[in-house]
MITORRO-58801 format. One line per 5 residues: number of its first residue (from 1); their letters; for each residue x, y, z of C-alpha. Coordinates in nm, 4 decimals. Last residue first. Layout:
BEGIN
NUM	A	X/Y/Z | ...
This chain:
BEGIN
183	XXXXX	3.8399/-1.1843/-1.3686 | 3.4827/-1.2958/-1.4272 | 3.3814/-1.6199/-1.2929 | 3.0878/-1.7707/-1.5005 | 2.7520/-1.7772/-1.3831
178	XXXXX	2.6055/-1.5645/-1.6544 | 2.6721/-1.7826/-1.9052 | 2.4596/-2.0471/-1.7759 | 2.2590/-2.0848/-2.0852 | 2.3729/-1.8294/-2.3652
173	XXXXX	2.0963/-1.6920/-2.5553 | 1.8216/-1.7110/-2.2811 | 1.9484/-1.5365/-1.9894 | 2.1310/-1.2083/-2.0517 | 2.0377/-1.1611/-2.4217
168	XXXXX	1.6830/-1.2585/-2.3830 | 1.6408/-1.0625/-2.0588 | 1.7872/-0.7305/-2.2138 | 1.5563/-0.7843/-2.5210 | 1.2502/-0.8326/-2.3091
163	XXXXX	1.3421/-0.4916/-2.1205 | 1.4442/-0.3211/-2.4289 | 1.1223/-0.4283/-2.6481 | 0.8863/-0.3809/-2.3260 | 0.9864/-0.0158/-2.2574
158	XXXXX	0.8328/0.0056/-1.9211 | 0.6280/0.3107/-1.8467 | 0.2962/0.1176/-1.8674 | 0.4176/-0.1591/-1.6288 | 0.5078/0.0897/-1.3871
153	XXXXX	0.1881/0.2701/-1.3828 | 0.0045/-0.0640/-1.3915 | 0.1987/-0.1912/-1.0807 | 0.1053/0.1484/-0.8865 | -0.2659/0.0975/-0.9848
148	XXXXX	-0.3200/-0.2553/-0.9015 | -0.1898/-0.2664/-0.5616 | -0.3802/0.0168/-0.4188 | -0.6908/-0.0835/-0.6181 | -0.6698/-0.4310/-0.4459
143	XXXXX	-0.6772/-0.2602/-0.0923 | -1.0291/-0.2304/-0.0014 | -1.1645/-0.5633/-0.1591 | -0.8396/-0.7393/-0.0421 | -0.9472/-0.6154/0.3121
138	XXXXX	-1.2987/-0.7186/0.2742 | -1.2269/-1.0468/0.1355 | -0.9827/-1.1126/0.4107 | -1.2130/-1.0116/0.6806 | -1.4912/-1.2071/0.5270
133	XXXXX	-1.2895/-1.5251/0.5153 | -1.1745/-1.4646/0.8772 | -1.5389/-1.4775/0.9913 | -1.8667/-1.2862/0.9164 | -2.0666/-1.5689/0.8129
128	XXXXX	-2.2506/-1.5371/0.4666 | -2.6348/-1.4839/0.4834 | -2.6206/-1.3189/0.1380 | -2.7845/-1.0040/0.3052 | -2.5587/-1.0053/0.5768
123	XXXXX	-2.2526/-1.0465/0.3630 | -2.3650/-0.7581/0.1385 | -2.4252/-0.5411/0.4431 | -2.0470/-0.6035/0.5496 | -1.9351/-0.5333/0.2133
118	XXXXX	-2.1255/-0.1967/0.2308 | -1.9955/-0.1339/0.5762 | -1.6433/-0.1808/0.4471 | -1.6959/0.0410/0.1397 | -1.8620/0.3068/0.3444
113	XXXXX	-1.5576/0.3277/0.5798 | -1.3205/0.3213/0.2894 | -1.4619/0.6365/0.1625 | -1.5685/0.6232/-0.2005 | -1.3195/0.7523/-0.4713
108	XXXXX	-1.1091/0.4491/-0.4090 | -1.3923/0.2589/-0.5756 | -1.3475/0.4205/-0.9010 | -0.9836/0.3041/-0.9552 | -1.0576/-0.0271/-1.1043
103	XXXXX	-1.3414/0.1100/-1.3259 | -1.1087/0.4061/-1.4483 | -0.8268/0.1443/-1.5186 | -1.1136/-0.0386/-1.7187 | -1.1968/0.2543/-1.9281
98	XXXXX	-0.8150/0.3096/-1.9991 | -0.7824/-0.0225/-2.0983 | -1.0818/-0.0319/-2.3501 | -0.8605/-0.0285/-2.6733 | -0.6777/-0.3507/-2.5568
93	XXXXX	-0.3621/-0.3751/-2.7899 | -0.1750/-0.1388/-2.5401 | -0.1285/-0.3986/-2.2660 | -0.1202/-0.2074/-1.9441 | -0.4589/-0.3155/-1.8302
88	XXXXX	-0.3864/-0.6844/-1.8896 | -0.0522/-0.6539/-1.6732 | -0.2185/-0.4525/-1.4013 | -0.5105/-0.7235/-1.3704 | -0.2312/-0.9961/-1.3684
83	XXXXX	-0.0303/-0.7834/-1.0721 | -0.3519/-0.7099/-0.8762 | -0.4939/-1.0546/-0.8172 | -0.1941/-1.2500/-0.7072 | -0.0454/-0.9269/-0.5491
78	XXXXX	-0.3720/-0.8422/-0.3564 | -0.3911/-1.2297/-0.2366 | -0.0303/-1.2033/-0.1079 | -0.0935/-0.8866/0.0636 | -0.3995/-1.0063/0.2354
73	XXXXX	-0.2440/-1.3252/0.3668 | 0.0539/-1.1186/0.4774 | -0.1740/-0.8798/0.6545 | -0.3747/-1.1357/0.8226 | -0.0721/-1.3249/0.9485
68	XXXXX	0.0823/-0.9971/1.0802 | -0.2581/-0.9425/1.2654 | -0.2679/-1.2943/1.4075 | 0.0927/-1.2460/1.5188 | 0.0003/-0.9242/1.6968
63	XXXXX	-0.3095/-1.0560/1.8532 | -0.1385/-1.3856/1.9804 | 0.1485/-1.1694/2.1401 | -0.1125/-0.9527/2.3042 | -0.3291/-1.2619/2.4155
58	XXXXX	-0.0036/-1.4181/2.5428 | 0.0907/-1.1261/2.8067 | 0.4476/-1.1408/2.8904 | 0.5756/-0.9667/2.5856 | 0.3338/-0.6726/2.5986
53	XXXXX	0.4032/-0.6081/2.9634 | 0.7947/-0.6418/2.9009 | 0.7559/-0.3869/2.5982 | 0.5504/-0.1403/2.8244 | 0.8267/-0.1893/3.1092
48	XXXXX	1.1055/-0.0850/2.8593 | 1.1631/0.2631/3.0710 | 1.2411/0.6127/3.0242 | 1.0727/0.8388/3.3212 | 0.7493/1.0277/3.2121
43	XXXXX	0.5903/0.9553/3.5540 | 0.3395/0.7301/3.3920 | 0.5991/0.5187/3.2266 | 0.8000/0.6218/2.9224 | 0.9499/0.4237/2.6142
38	XXXXX	0.6269/0.3552/2.4275 | 0.4577/0.6674/2.5053 | 0.7464/0.8920/2.3522 | 0.7355/0.6494/2.0452 | 0.3557/0.6959/1.9931
33	XXXXX	0.3877/1.0751/2.0505 | 0.6705/1.0895/1.7990 | 0.4499/0.8990/1.5525 | 0.1477/1.1423/1.6265 | 0.3755/1.4536/1.5748
28	XXXXX	0.5125/1.3174/1.2407 | 0.2041/1.2282/1.0752 | -0.1026/1.4614/1.1186 | 0.0782/1.7702/1.2272 | 0.3979/1.7496/1.0646
23	XXXXX	0.2594/1.5768/0.7493 | -0.0131/1.8719/0.7270 | 0.2594/2.1385/0.7835 | 0.4876/1.9835/0.5106 | 0.1863/1.9727/0.2569
18	XXXXX	0.0777/2.3350/0.3458 | 0.4431/2.4575/0.2825 | 0.4974/2.2507/-0.0338 | 0.3838/2.5349/-0.2560 | 0.6823/2.7487/-0.1311
13	XXXXX	0.9171/2.5437/-0.3427 | 0.7324/2.6358/-0.6617 | 0.7908/2.9914/-0.6231 | 0.4824/3.2264/-0.7394 | 0.3570/3.1830/-0.3904
8	XXXXX	0.5845/3.4289/-0.2278 | 0.5877/3.6606/-0.5271 | 0.1930/3.6829/-0.4980 | 0.2262/3.7861/-0.1195 | 0.5088/4.0295/-0.2010
3	XXX	0.3047/4.1694/-0.4837 | -0.0056/4.1901/-0.2609 | 0.1922/4.3624/0.0107
């Protein structure tokens, strides 16, 4: 019995079972329930009435557009702040880059709710108004490490000599040669 159990977990493929169960229970099933409730009425019949109700209420449309706008602003700010930071961190000539990466990643170890409440407490302490600016600041603060770290990893793995050499050969050596028609 123990040999069978240990042989079962010695296969690497079987290590994914807990993750698949977690994803099924906490991601796939809730998403399927959302889709089910979006396309059914109270009796369980298929309908588009929920979408019609959403489209005829201007408050719902305004909230949706406002949310998408805040998301776009947050994404653009995270990209504008995160790419230069990741590029600086990925440079090998800085001997403190690993320490700086840890300092950027360290806030991700703290719960997002605690970080958000700490930001609200800081704004209250400094007597800043809690408006759209505070909302965008808090979202950028919470999501900036999630922008920096993937870009940093990608830049770290790039071979700069090959990449810049390819760019120079393709675009800088012969101007407009890449626009020719090739037969």
